[in-house]
N, C-alpha and C positions, 0 to 999 in steps of 0.2 A: 504494500497500499505505498502509496505518493501522495499523492491529491483526494485520491478517492474513488477515480473516476470507473478504474474497472474493477473495484469491489461494490460500487453501486450499481453496476449494470448485472454479477454475480449476484447481490440479496434481490434485486427484484426479480429476476428469473426464478431465482430457487423459489422463492416464496412464492409463486404463479405458479409452475410447475415439482416442485421438490420441497414441500415446505416444514418435513421432518430432518434435512438437511443441515449438518451444522455447518457454519462461514466462518470461518476462522481469519480475522485481518492480519494480519503481521505486519509490523514497520519495523527500520532501523530506531535503537534507540535515541540513535541521535536524531529524529526529528519525528517523532507521533507525535504528527498536529491531528490526523484525526483523532484518536485516544485524548488528547486535551480538548479538542471541540467537544465531545462524548460529554466531558466530563463536567464544560462551562457551559454546557448545555447552547451554544451558537458555537461557531467559528473564530479565534482565535488566532493570533501572529505568536508563531514562538521568540523567544529574544532571540535567542539564538541556538543552528542549529549545524552537525556535522556534514558534510557535504561527504564525507567519502563514500557514501553508499547517492550520487548522483543522480539516480535515475529516483530516488523515491526521496530525496533532500527536499523535500517541499516546506516551508515556513508556514502556510496556512491556508486549510483546505478549502475546498467550493460552500458555498451555499447551501446547491441542490445537491452535490454528496451529502454532504452534513445532515438534510434530513429526509435522505435514505436511509445511510447508516443509524440518525437517531430513533425513526421508524422499525427500523428491524433489528436492533443492538447485537450486531454481530461479536465474537467472542474474540480479543482487543493482546495480541502479543508483543512485546519488543525485543527484538533481537539484538544484542552489541555486534560491533562493528567485527569483533572480531574473530566473533565464531561464526559469521558471514564469509569472513577471508576464507574459513578452516573446510565448510561447505563447498566452495569454490573451489581448494584445493583437489579434495572429497572428487567433483562432481564431472572434474577433468581427469582425477588421475585411475577410477574406478570407471567411467562410464564415457569419457572423451568426452565429453561434452564443456564446450568454452561460453560458460556465464559469468556477463559482468554482475559489480555485486547487487544490482536491484532484482536482477534476475533469479540470486541464489536465495532469494531472501523468505520464499514461503518454503523449499523443502530445510531450509538451516533450523527451522525449529523446528522438526521432526525428530522423536529420540529425544527429544532439550526439555523446551515451556512445554510442548504439546504434548497432551496425556490421549493416549489414543488403547480403546476395546480392544478386545481380540477379539478377531472377525469383522472391524469397519473395516471398509474401503476408502482409500483416502487418496484424494487428485491433491498436489502440489504444483501450482498453475507456475512452469519455470518461463520468464517472459524478459530478453533482453540477454543478445550478444555482446553488445557495443562494447568490447574489453580492450585494451589497452597495454599492448605483452611485457609496455617497458613498464607498468604496473608492478609485478608481480614479485618483482622483491618486496615492494609496501606489504604486499599480501597476504605475504609469508612471514615478513616480520610481526603485524597484527595479528595471524594467526599461532605463530610460537608463542608470543607476550600472551594469549586470550587461553592458551590450555595451559601456563604456567610450566613452557619448556624454556623459555628465556627472560635474560633479569639482569639490569642493568645495576653496578655499583661505581662509589667513587671511592676510592682508595687509597689511600698514602701510602706512599711505597719511601723507604727509604735512599736515598740519596749514594748507595752504596753496593761495589758490585755482588749476585749472587742474588739480587732483591724477589728479580720476579721469576728467578727458578727456585726459588723458596714457595716463595707463591704457587706456583704451578707443581711444588710437590707436596706441601704439604697442607696446601688449603682446599685446591680444586682434585675431585674426587675420576676418577679413571674412566668416565662415560661423561665426563665435563667436558665443553672445547669453550676456548675462547675466542669470541668473535668477531670483537672490537677489543680497540686497549689503544687506547689517545691518552698522551699526557693533557690536562687544560691548562693548568700553568705551573710556574716552579718557583713557588713562596720563597725555599729557602734552601739554601743548602745541605741542609739536613735531609728536608721532604720534599716530594713530586708526586701532589695528587692524580690521578690517571681515572679515565673513565673506561670503564673495564664490563663488555658487556657477557656474560656468559651462557650460554646455552647447557641445557641438562639432557640426558637421558631419559630419564622421567622426570614427572613434576615432579610426584613424590620426593627424589636427591634432594629437592630445597631444602629441609628439614636440617639433612645431615652436613649439607655445606656451609648453614648458616650457624652453628654448632663451631666447625675448623675455623670459619672468619674468626668467628669470638675470641677463641683461642690463642689468634693467632696475636702476636706484637703490632700488624701495620693494624691503623683505623680505618675501618670499612664502612662506607656508609650508603643504603641500598637505598635506588634510585626508581620511585617509585612510578606506574604506568599511568597514575590521573593526577600528577601534581606537574604546573607549569615550567618546572625544571627541569623534568622530562621531556617536555613537549619541545624546551628549548635547545637542550644537547645531544637528543636519539633521529 
């Protein structure tokens, strides 16, 4: 769901032909304009939106589409952008389908927010293949962060021989990889803060990694994905 046009068509058709059919409206979490309109009782303009799902990044739904949605009250779901990226990669790798972020919206909810009863027939509308291959590095990045497999840290490395080697040997696990290493600045002769990206073998490896980081004499500060600092540095 972007502005609600396709949703309005589905709601109207199913109300006339199959009124017992569930209609689930899936919006990107960064632009839930239809859900906001239903909650407010009228179309509202969102203060800000995430434009990653560009085919559904709508700040305000239409008057007519809101009226149809308000009359039929579909189930509303909001899917985070990282989950959409994971679905895009699964569609490509498993099904050979190249979908843009808006195209992967509906199937990205299956198996996650959407509860399905055994024996039910489920149809996910997959619409939109206007994808840019140059975006796939960003898509992979967002997917890994969403799955909890990629994390960023600010690490104060002592400016002495062997500091990085000790970090690799004593802190990183056997299945962990450094995907980014960049000195932020050299504040003094003793310490050099660096931005370090780490990709884990599995999300469950994070706990052990944090224990080893806390035991290390180096100062380590996680860079959280929802922080302005993260968006500036990564």
